[in-house]
C-alpha positions in Angstrom: 104.6 99.8 224.6 103.1 99.1 228.0 101.8 101.9 230.1 104.4 101.0 232.8 107.2 101.4 230.2 105.8 104.7 229.0 105.6 105.9 232.6 109.3 104.9 233.1 110.5 106.5 229.9 108.6 109.8 230.6 110.1 110.0 234.0 113.5 109.7 232.4 112.7 112.4 229.8 111.6 114.8 232.6 114.7 114.1 234.7 117.0 115.0 231.9 115.1 118.2 231.2 115.8 120.6 228.3 114.1 121.2 224.9 115.5 118.1 223.3 113.5 115.9 225.7 110.3 117.4 224.4 110.5 115.5 221.2 111.2 112.2 223.0 108.3 112.8 225.3 106.0 113.6 222.3 106.9 110.3 220.7 106.2 108.4 223.9 102.8 110.1 224.3 102.0 109.6 220.6 102.8 105.9 221.0 100.5 105.6 224.0 97.7 107.3 222.1 98.0 104.9 219.3 98.2 101.7 221.5 96.0 102.7 224.5 93.9 105.6 223.4 93.6 109.3 224.1 92.4 108.8 227.7 95.6 106.9 228.7 97.8 109.6 227.1 95.8 112.3 228.9 96.3 110.6 232.2 100.1 110.6 231.6 100.0 114.3 230.5 98.2 115.3 233.7 100.3 113.0 236.0 103.6 114.4 234.8 102.3 118.0 234.2 103.5 117.8 230.6 101.3 120.8 229.8 103.5 123.2 231.8 106.8 121.3 231.0 106.4 120.7 227.2 103.1 122.4 226.2 101.2 119.1 225.7 97.5 119.6 226.3 95.1 116.8 227.3 92.7 115.9 224.5 95.2 117.0 221.9 96.4 114.4 219.3 100.2 114.3 219.0 
């Protein structure tokens, strides 16, 4: 998955809101970690403030 696609998909997950979207966002971040590394995933977590929305912490492996 490209970082642009991950960005687009995360934006959609956040727009829908709710607890079920947490799992989808986790899968996206995990895929980014696998393909692009932890730094790229951490940037997305910070950009979308996923720590407060879903509890994802930068530096954490998902």
